[in-house]
N, C-alpha and C positions, 0 to 999 in steps of 0.2 A: 494660391490663397492661403493665408495663415490658418491653421486649424486650432480652435480653441480647446482648451483642457476640458475634459468631461466634468460636469459638477454632480454626478450621481453618487450617491453615497450609499454605504451597505445597508442603510435604514430604507431607502428606495428600493434596493435590490431585494430586500427581504422584509416586506412591510409587516409581518406578523411575528416577528422575533420576539416581540414582546409576550406573546402568548406561550411561546416556548418557555420562556424564563419563568413566567407566572405558574405555569403547571400543564401537565399533559392531559388535554381534553380533546375530544372528537370535534373536528371542525362542523359548524352548523349546517354546513352544505353536503355533509358526508353522504346522506341518503340519497340526494338528489345526484350527486357526482357518481354514485355506483350504479344508480338506475340508468345513468347516460353513456356508461363506458361501452365501448364498442363489442360487438359480439363476433368481429371479424376474427379469424384463425390467426392472424398475424399479432404479435405483441406491440401494442402502442407504446414506444419508449420515448420518454422526455429525458433530456440531458442537461445538466446545470453543471457549468464549468467546462470552457472550451480550449484547454490546454493541449499538450502533445498527446496524452493518454486518450483523451476524448476524440481528438481529430483522428488518430489512426486505429488502435486496437479497438476502440469502442464506437468508432464513427466510420470512417471509409471501409475499414474491414467487415464491419457489420452489414453494410449495404451491399458489399461485393459479394459476401460469403453466406449471409443468412437472410438475403431478401425475401426469401419465401416465408420467413418466420418472424422478421422484424420490420416494423416501419417506425422510422423516426418523426415524431409529431411536433417536436419542439426544442430549440436550443436556447440556453439562458446563459448570459455571462454579464459581469459589471462593465466589461470593455466593449463597447459597440464596434470597434475596428476589429478586434480580434474575433468577435463573433460573427461578422459577415465574412471574413476570410475563412473561417472554420467551415462555415456552411458551404462555401464554395469548394473547399478542399474535400471535405466528406461527400460531396455530391448530394446533400439533402434538398429536398423540395419543401421543407416545413418553414413555418414562420420563426422568427427569432424575438427574443425577449430579453429586456434589461431588467425586468421585474419578475421575481420568481413567482409569487402568489399569482400574477396574471396568466403566466404560461400555465400553471396547473389548472387554472379555473377555465380557460379558454381552450386547452388542447384536450382535457381529460384523459391522460395517460393512463394505461394499465399498470406502467412500472415507470419508476424514476431512477436514473442513474446518476450518482453523485461523484464528480471528478474535479471538485474544487479544492483550494489550499485545506490542507489537514484540519486546521483549527476551526473550519467552518462546517465540517462534514455534519456535525451533531445537529447544527440548525436545520439543514435541508433534508436530513434523514427524518427528523422529528415532525417537521412541515409535511412531509411526504406521508408518513405514516398517519398523522392527524387528518390528512386528506382522504383516508381510505385506500392509499397506494401501496403496493410492497415497493421496498426500495432495494436496489443494488448499489453498494458503495465500494470504492476503491479503498484499498489499505492505506494507512491505519484507519481503523473504524472512527476513532476520534484521538484526542491528544492528552486528556487527563481524567482522572477517576470521577470527577462531577459530571462531566459531559457523558461519560460512559454509563453512569447510573441513570441519567435523564434518557438516553437512548433505550436502555432496559425497561425503564419504566413505561416509555411511549409504546414500545413494542407490545408490551404485556396489556396496556389499557387500550389499544386500539384493535388488537386482534390481527393486524397486519404482519408480514414478515421482512427481515432484513437478511440479505445475502452479501457476505464479505468476499471479494474477489481475491482469494488465495489461490493464485495460479501455479505456485510453486509445488503444490500438493499434486498436481496432475500430470506432472512430467513422469515419463516412465522410469527413469533412474530413481527418484525419490519414491515413486509407487512400489519400486522392488524393494527398497529398503523396508518399508512398511509391512510388506508382504512376509519378508524373511523374518523380521522381529516378531510378527504376530504368530509364526509357526513355531515360535521358540527354539530356533536353531541354535543360539548362542546361549540358551539357558535364561535365567533371571537377569535383566539387566541392573548392573550396579552403578556404573558412571558412564558419562558421555564427555568427549572432548570436541568441542565445535568452534573452529577458527575460521573467520571470514576475512578476506581480503578484498579491498577495492583499489584497483590500481590507479595510477597518476593521471590516467584519462577520465575515469568514471568517478573517482573521489572528488575531485575538483568540482564536477557538475553541480554537486549538492552545495557547495560553498558560494557557487556563482548565484544561485537562485535563493528564493525565499526559505529554502530548506535550511539555510545557514543561520536563521533566526529561531530561537527557541519557542517564541510566542507562536509562530506559525507552524512548525514542524513537531514540536515537542521533543525536539533533538533526535538524531538518528537512531538513538535506541528506540524510539518510537515509529519514526517513519520508514527506516531501512529495516532494523532489527526484527521488528513485528513479523516479517516474513519468516525469520529464522526461529523465533520463539514460538510461532504458530507450527513450524515443522516439528520442534521439539516436543510440543504438548500432543501433537497428531501421532509421531512416531511413538513416543513412550506411552501414550493412551492414558495419560494422568494429567493432573493439575499441579502447576507449580504452586509452591506454599511459601517459600521464603526466599529472599533476596538479598545479596550484599554485593556491591560494585565499587569499582574504581574508574575514573574517566577524566580526561583533561583535554584541553585545546593546546597542543604542542608544535603543530607544524603550520596550520593555516592561520588566518587572521593577524593578529598583532604579532605572530612570530616571524616577521620579515622586515628587513630595513627599508623597504621601498613599498609604496602602494599608489593606487588611483582609485577613481570612482568605478570605472569600468575599462574593458579591454579596449574598446574602440577609442582611438586617439591617445592612448597611453604612451607617454614618454619614455616609458620603462620597458616597451615590449621587446626590444632587442636583447635585453638581458634576462627577461622573465621567462623561465622554463615552461611556465603554465599559461603563457599568453595564448589567447584563442581567438580566431576571428570569426565571429558568427555570421558576417557577411558572406562567407563562402558556402553557408548552408541556406539555399533559396527559401526552404519551408521555414525555418525558424526566423529567417529575416521578415518574411511577409507576416508570421503569426505574431512576432513579439516587437522586433525593432520598429517596424512601420506603424505600430500602433502604441508606442511608449507615451504618446501625448495625451492619451486618454486617462490612464490611471498611474502614470510614472514607473510602472514596473520594468526594470532592467534585466534582461535576461542574461547579459554576460558581464554582471557585476564583478569587481576585483576579488579575488580569492584571499587577498591580503587585508581587506578592509576591517577596521576595527570593531564594527558593529556585529561581527560574527560572534555568536555567543553559545555555540553548541561544541560538543566534544567531537574530537577527531581520533581519539584512541580510547577504547573502552574494554574493560574485563569485567565479566559478571559471573557470580557463583549462583546458582540456582539449586534449591533443594526442593524435590518435587514430593506430592503426598504419599506416593508409593515408596519413598525411601531412594530413589535415583539421584545422584548428584551430578551436576553438569557445570562444566568450565567451558565459558563462551568468551570470545573476544572479536572485536571489530576493529580493524586497521584501514584507514582511509587513504594512504599514500604508499601503498605496496608497489613494487616493480611489476608485479603481475596480479591478475584477477582470478579468483576462484575461492576455494574453500577446502579444508582438512575437516574430516569427520570420523570420529571413531566411538562405537557402542562397546563396552566392556561388560561381558556377561559371565556367568558362572560356568559356562561350557566353553566360550570362546570369545573372538572378536570380530565385528564386522567394522570395516574401515573404507574410506575412498578418499582420494584427493581429485577434485575436479578443477579443471582449468577452463576458466571462461573467456569471453572476449577475443578469442583467438589470439592469447599471449605469445603462444608458439604453436609449432605445426601440430595438429590434433587429429586423433582417429575420428571415425564415424560412429564411435561408440563410447559409452561410459563405463567405467569399470569398479566392481566392488571386490574387496580382498576379504575373504572369509577364512579365519585361522581358527582351528579348534584346539582346545588345551589338549596336550599330549597328542595332537594329531596333525594331519596335513593342512596345506594352504590352498584354497581354492579360489580361482580368479573367475569372476562373473561378469560377462560383457552384456551390457543393455544397449541396444541400438537407439542411437539418439533420435529424439522425435522432432518432426519438422514444426517450424513455426517458432514464435517467441517464448521465452523461458523454458527452453528444453521440450517443447512441444506441449507444454502445459496449456498455453494460451487456447489453443483449438480446442483441446479436451474440455477445459471448463466452459468455453462459449457453447460447445456443443450441448453440455448438461444445462446450461442457464437458459440458452435462446432456442435451441433446436428440439431438445427432448428432455424437460425438466423431470419427467418421470423415469428416465432411463435408470437402471440398475446402479447402486453405488456401493459395491462390495467393499471397497477400501474406505469408506466414509469420507470422502474427499469435499464433499458440500460443506460449506462453513457459514454459520449464522451468527448471531450476535454473541452468544456465550463463546464460541470460538474468537471472535473479533475481540471480546472482552479479555479473555485470558491471555492472549497474545500481547495487546498493548499493556496489560497490567504489569507484565514483567518488564518492560520498558520504562514504564512510569515509576514502578518500584526501584529500579536499578538507578534512574534519574534522582530520584529522592534519597536514596542511599549515598550516591556521589556527594549530593549537596549537604547532606547531614553527617555522613560518616557512620551511619547506624543501619542495622539490618532492618529490613522491612517486611512486614507480613501481608501477603496478598489478600487473605481474608479480611483485612481491616479496611480496605480500599473501596469495596462495593458490597452489595448485598450477597454476592457470589461466594461461597465457601468451596475451597478447594475440596477435591474428593480425589481418593487414591486411583479410582478408575473412572475415566471421563464418562459423562452420561451420553448416551446416544443422541 
C-alpha cells in the first residue's frame, strides 16, 4: 500500500511558536503544571527530536544505564515513522507525539531534552522554560545571536534553568589540561594554537545531512566548533572578546565535476571516493531511509550537491578579554582525525596531539607534553575513559541524571552563558568571513566579555 506524504507542518509541531516570537512570558498553565509534577525520585524526561543522538546516547543508553534515575515520559518528532522506530529502538514505554505542546501538557515532564535540528533549538528551549520546565539541550544552544538573546531572556524571565551538554569537558584528558592550567604550571598563558581535523569519513557526514545547510546548522563554526570554542573558554577561564576569520567551501559541494541527489542509485558511485551505502547500516536505514516519505529528509544526500553553503575550511583568530590570543582552524577533509593543541605560557608550553577515530594503532592512554622554559620535558599519560567522547559522556550523564549535586571542582557543568559564549565565537567568525571585518563579541548580545569567567 502506498504511503502518503505527511502533511504535518512545523506550525502543527510547535503550535505556540508565535508566543516565542511575540515575547517571553510564562505559560498560563505554569502553576497548574508545577503543582501536578511528579514527586517520584525518578526524573520525568520528555525528548523532542528523535534522531541518532536521541536514540542512542540520550535514549537507549539512559534507559539501560540510568533506569533508576530517569523515566522517559514522552517522545516528540515531526516524522511519525521515525518517531515510532525510535520508541522501539530506545525501548521506551511512553506515548509519542507529533505536537510538542500536547506532549508537554499531557506528560508533565520534570525536564525537557532538546535534540532537534540546531536552528530550532531556541523554539523548544523557550517553550519548555515558559512551561516551567528545566531544559537540557544538545550543543549548539542555537545558531544566531538573536535566538541566543531570546533564550537568555527566557531563562531570566521564567526562573528555570538550561543545561548545555558539553560532554567534551568531562573527558579525563581534557580535565587534566584544565587542572594543569589552573595550577599555573606554565605561568601566565599568552597564546594558544588549536587545529582540529575531521577525516574523510567524518567530515563528509556533515555534508550529507542537514548540517551542510547554513540555515539549519549555522555552519560548522557553530555546529561543530562550538565544542572547541567552549573548551577554549573553559580552559582559559576567560571570555572571547574579538574575532576575525577566513573560511571557504573548497572541497565539497560545487567543487566536483559530477554529483547526484543521493548516494543510493547514484550512477557515479564506482568513481566517487566518498560514496556511502547507508543500507549497510540497519539502524540508520530503519531510522531514516524507511521514513523519508513523511518529511523528505534524505540522510545520504550527495556531498557534491550545489545547495551546500557552509565552509569546509576555516581559520579563526580570537582575542580573549584576559589578553590571550588563539589561532584556531578546522579542516573537514583530512586523511586522519584528531587535533593538535598547544598552550604557550611565560614559564613553559603544554601541548598534545590526539588521534581519534582509530586512524592508526593507538595506545590506551592520551598524552600531554609539558616543556618548561630552560627546563626538561615531561610526558604525562592519562588513561582513556570508557564510553563516548573520551569518557565524557558517562561523566556528564552521571552529573545531569544520577547526581546533579555531585561536586564539580573543575566547573564542567555548563549553562546558558557557557552555551552563549561558545556559539558567539562561531557566529562572530561566520560574520567576519561574510563581511571581512573584525567582530566584537560584546555587540552580539547583552553578555559583556569578562577577563575572568563568572562562576
